[in-house]
MARVOTI-854706 format. One line per field, with one value per residue (C-alpha): residue in one letter; x, y, z. Coordinates in steps of 0.1 Angstrom, whole numbers, plus 5000, padded with zeros to 4 digits. Layout:
residues N
vodo A / ...
u X / ...
v Y / ...
w Z / ...
***
This chain:
residues 263
vodo M / N / P / T / P / T / L / A / P / E / Q / H / R / L / L / W / A / V / R / D / I / R / T / I / T / T / R / N / L / L / N / L / V / R / I / P / V / Q / V / V / F / S / L / I / Q / P / V / M / F / V / I / L / F / R / Y / V / L / G / G / A / I / P / V / P / H / Y / V / N / Y / L / I / P / G / V / L / V / Q / T / T / I / F / G / S / V / G / T / A / I / G / L / A / E / D / L / Q / R / G / L / I / E / R / F / R / A / L / P / M / A / R / M / A / M / L / A / G / R / T / V / S / D / L / L / R / N / V / I / V / V / I / T / I / S / L / V / G / L / L / V / G / F / R / P / S / G / T / F / I / N / Y / L / E / A / C / L / L / M / L / L / F / A / Y / A / L / S / W / G / F / A / F / I / G / L / A / A / P / N / S / E / A / A / Q / A / M / T / F / P / L / I / F / P / L / T / F / A / S / S / A / F / V / P / V / A / T / M / P / G / W / L / K / P / F / A / Q / N / Q / P / V / T / Q / V / V / D / A / V / R / G / L / M / L / G / L / P / H / G / Q / S / T / W / I / T / L / A / W / A / T / G / A / V / I / V / L / A / P / F / A / V / R / K / Y / R / R / V / T
u 3591 / 3589 / 3590 / 3558 / 3559 / 3561 / 3544 / 3564 / 3554 / 3536 / 3516 / 3507 / 3494 / 3474 / 3458 / 3451 / 3434 / 3413 / 3401 / 3392 / 3374 / 3354 / 3345 / 3333 / 3314 / 3297 / 3288 / 3271 / 3252 / 3240 / 3226 / 3205 / 3192 / 3184 / 3168 / 3153 / 3133 / 3164 / 3164 / 3126 / 3127 / 3157 / 3134 / 3102 / 3116 / 3128 / 3096 / 3076 / 3097 / 3090 / 3053 / 3052 / 3071 / 3056 / 3019 / 3016 / 3043 / 3054 / 3025 / 3037 / 3073 / 3078 / 3098 / 3085 / 3080 / 3091 / 3094 / 3124 / 3140 / 3130 / 3142 / 3179 / 3177 / 3159 / 3185 / 3214 / 3197 / 3189 / 3225 / 3238 / 3212 / 3222 / 3258 / 3246 / 3242 / 3280 / 3278 / 3248 / 3263 / 3297 / 3281 / 3260 / 3290 / 3310 / 3282 / 3278 / 3315 / 3318 / 3347 / 3367 / 3360 / 3372 / 3402 / 3412 / 3412 / 3442 / 3426 / 3436 / 3427 / 3413 / 3389 / 3362 / 3359 / 3364 / 3340 / 3313 / 3317 / 3317 / 3286 / 3268 / 3278 / 3263 / 3231 / 3230 / 3232 / 3199 / 3183 / 3193 / 3179 / 3146 / 3142 / 3150 / 3122 / 3098 / 3107 / 3098 / 3065 / 3056 / 3067 / 3104 / 3118 / 3156 / 3166 / 3203 / 3219 / 3219 / 3257 / 3251 / 3226 / 3252 / 3278 / 3254 / 3247 / 3284 / 3291 / 3265 / 3275 / 3312 / 3303 / 3281 / 3310 / 3334 / 3310 / 3306 / 3342 / 3333 / 3302 / 3324 / 3343 / 3310 / 3299 / 3330 / 3328 / 3291 / 3281 / 3254 / 3235 / 3208 / 3234 / 3252 / 3220 / 3213 / 3248 / 3247 / 3213 / 3222 / 3251 / 3233 / 3200 / 3213 / 3235 / 3206 / 3178 / 3198 / 3208 / 3194 / 3180 / 3144 / 3142 / 3163 / 3189 / 3177 / 3145 / 3163 / 3169 / 3199 / 3218 / 3214 / 3223 / 3261 / 3262 / 3236 / 3253 / 3288 / 3283 / 3291 / 3256 / 3245 / 3274 / 3266 / 3229 / 3237 / 3261 / 3237 / 3207 / 3227 / 3240 / 3205 / 3186 / 3213 / 3216 / 3247 / 3261 / 3294 / 3322 / 3299 / 3311 / 3348 / 3340 / 3321 / 3350 / 3373 / 3350 / 3348 / 3385 / 3392 / 3367 / 3383 / 3418 / 3408 / 3381 / 3395 / 3426 / 3404 / 3382 / 3412 / 3428 / 3396 / 3392 / 3427 / 3420 / 3386 / 3399
v 4323 / 4314 / 4343 / 4352 / 4334 / 4357 / 4350 / 4350 / 4377 / 4351 / 4340 / 4376 / 4381 / 4348 / 4357 / 4392 / 4378 / 4353 / 4380 / 4403 / 4375 / 4368 / 4405 / 4407 / 4375 / 4388 / 4420 / 4402 / 4379 / 4409 / 4424 / 4392 / 4396 / 4433 / 4426 / 4391 / 4395 / 4385 / 4351 / 4348 / 4353 / 4329 / 4303 / 4310 / 4300 / 4265 / 4259 / 4268 / 4244 / 4216 / 4222 / 4226 / 4194 / 4174 / 4182 / 4196 / 4181 / 4151 / 4129 / 4132 / 4122 / 4084 / 4079 / 4058 / 4078 / 4109 / 4130 / 4110 / 4117 / 4154 / 4167 / 4160 / 4178 / 4208 / 4210 / 4210 / 4236 / 4258 / 4258 / 4267 / 4295 / 4306 / 4311 / 4337 / 4359 / 4363 / 4381 / 4403 / 4412 / 4422 / 4442 / 4461 / 4468 / 4479 / 4502 / 4518 / 4524 / 4502 / 4482 / 4514 / 4524 / 4490 / 4493 / 4524 / 4504 / 4483 / 4450 / 4419 / 4423 / 4388 / 4395 / 4411 / 4382 / 4354 / 4370 / 4373 / 4337 / 4323 / 4343 / 4331 / 4295 / 4299 / 4313 / 4282 / 4260 / 4277 / 4271 / 4234 / 4228 / 4245 / 4227 / 4194 / 4200 / 4210 / 4178 / 4157 / 4175 / 4166 / 4130 / 4128 / 4098 / 4094 / 4058 / 4064 / 4069 / 4102 / 4104 / 4098 / 4127 / 4150 / 4139 / 4148 / 4182 / 4189 / 4178 / 4201 / 4230 / 4225 / 4226 / 4257 / 4274 / 4266 / 4282 / 4313 / 4322 / 4324 / 4344 / 4367 / 4375 / 4382 / 4405 / 4425 / 4428 / 4438 / 4475 / 4469 / 4441 / 4438 / 4432 / 4407 / 4387 / 4389 / 4377 / 4347 / 4331 / 4322 / 4303 / 4283 / 4277 / 4253 / 4235 / 4230 / 4221 / 4201 / 4177 / 4149 / 4172 / 4169 / 4142 / 4112 / 4119 / 4088 / 4107 / 4135 / 4138 / 4120 / 4151 / 4165 / 4133 / 4135 / 4170 / 4163 / 4131 / 4145 / 4181 / 4189 / 4195 / 4160 / 4145 / 4165 / 4155 / 4118 / 4118 / 4137 / 4115 / 4083 / 4093 / 4104 / 4074 / 4048 / 4040 / 4032 / 4063 / 4052 / 4077 / 4107 / 4117 / 4118 / 4135 / 4162 / 4167 / 4170 / 4195 / 4216 / 4215 / 4225 / 4253 / 4268 / 4265 / 4281 / 4306 / 4320 / 4335 / 4351 / 4367 / 4379 / 4394 / 4412 / 4425 / 4440 / 4457 / 4472 / 4484
w 3734 / 3698 / 3674 / 3656 / 3622 / 3593 / 3559 / 3527 / 3502 / 3480 / 3511 / 3519 / 3483 / 3484 / 3518 / 3505 / 3474 / 3493 / 3516 / 3487 / 3469 / 3501 / 3504 / 3468 / 3472 / 3503 / 3486 / 3457 / 3480 / 3501 / 3469 / 3465 / 3500 / 3495 / 3461 / 3465 / 3433 / 3414 / 3431 / 3427 / 3390 / 3386 / 3402 / 3382 / 3349 / 3359 / 3378 / 3347 / 3327 / 3352 / 3351 / 3313 / 3305 / 3334 / 3328 / 3292 / 3270 / 3290 / 3278 / 3242 / 3249 / 3247 / 3279 / 3308 / 3340 / 3322 / 3354 / 3364 / 3330 / 3331 / 3365 / 3360 / 3326 / 3341 / 3369 / 3345 / 3323 / 3353 / 3366 / 3331 / 3328 / 3363 / 3353 / 3328 / 3358 / 3358 / 3324 / 3334 / 3368 / 3355 / 3326 / 3352 / 3374 / 3344 / 3332 / 3367 / 3369 / 3400 / 3386 / 3381 / 3417 / 3429 / 3408 / 3428 / 3460 / 3472 / 3463 / 3442 / 3406 / 3404 / 3433 / 3411 / 3387 / 3413 / 3437 / 3410 / 3399 / 3434 / 3444 / 3413 / 3421 / 3456 / 3441 / 3419 / 3450 / 3462 / 3428 / 3428 / 3462 / 3453 / 3420 / 3436 / 3461 / 3433 / 3415 / 3445 / 3447 / 3411 / 3414 / 3409 / 3427 / 3424 / 3429 / 3434 / 3468 / 3486 / 3480 / 3443 / 3443 / 3460 / 3434 / 3406 / 3421 / 3425 / 3390 / 3374 / 3397 / 3387 / 3350 / 3354 / 3373 / 3345 / 3320 / 3342 / 3333 / 3296 / 3305 / 3325 / 3293 / 3275 / 3304 / 3302 / 3264 / 3263 / 3264 / 3290 / 3308 / 3282 / 3255 / 3277 / 3281 / 3244 / 3236 / 3259 / 3251 / 3214 / 3229 / 3256 / 3239 / 3212 / 3238 / 3263 / 3239 / 3214 / 3241 / 3261 / 3287 / 3277 / 3250 / 3241 / 3215 / 3196 / 3187 / 3170 / 3132 / 3119 / 3110 / 3146 / 3165 / 3162 / 3176 / 3203 / 3215 / 3217 / 3229 / 3266 / 3279 / 3269 / 3287 / 3318 / 3317 / 3311 / 3340 / 3364 / 3353 / 3357 / 3392 / 3404 / 3391 / 3397 / 3360 / 3340 / 3322 / 3307 / 3308 / 3310 / 3345 / 3334 / 3302 / 3321 / 3344 / 3314 / 3298 / 3330 / 3336 / 3300 / 3301 / 3332 / 3317 / 3284 / 3295 / 3327 / 3311 / 3284 / 3311 / 3332 / 3301 / 3291 / 3327 / 3326 / 3293 / 3302 / 3336
***
């Protein structure tokens, strides 16, 4: 008989880390099941945005068939707002002393951060599906292929996941969850509203156009909108991938370093 293969120490550590990340992810998802109001409230805001811009403000925006322009922007905004949950969740765990208790267990140090970001990513998947269905109900008709639509969803989820590592740093630096939320919104509001998410950049004041055109959220929105509607969108997809990759490379080490200091 062949001897039972043994894993190298590095493989043991990797397998251990993956199992710990899965455990923390499952724990966070079970919290959503036990407290479904968290998911409900994360869905109410984007639905209100859809209704507000579709039926109240949309008529004043000079874009033909505005609902097709609107929904991709709302989806990108919603996934970015969803990644703020990483900051809030980590701040709550830190405030309750839960992170200290996990630290006393024989588990991978990265599991807490990775498990939180992955669970928030999965929550964002639920939100994307829901808002897509709401968009169809209010008249959204994507003209791209189904594969293009999936690519657009994956692209925005990847970008939001990359941002969640930055929000993880904020959550660990904040004294409580309320402060974490207050610290994140001044960062994401200018990026989401001073972008092409809701209105064309061409309609903005001249001093704002350079920022709005070249900031990352506009690139994500243009790529997602182009894929969903089957429209040309230049290099926006590749630029978005570059932004997401760079964000993870830069922000993840900051979050990990902060996690080691606070624990």
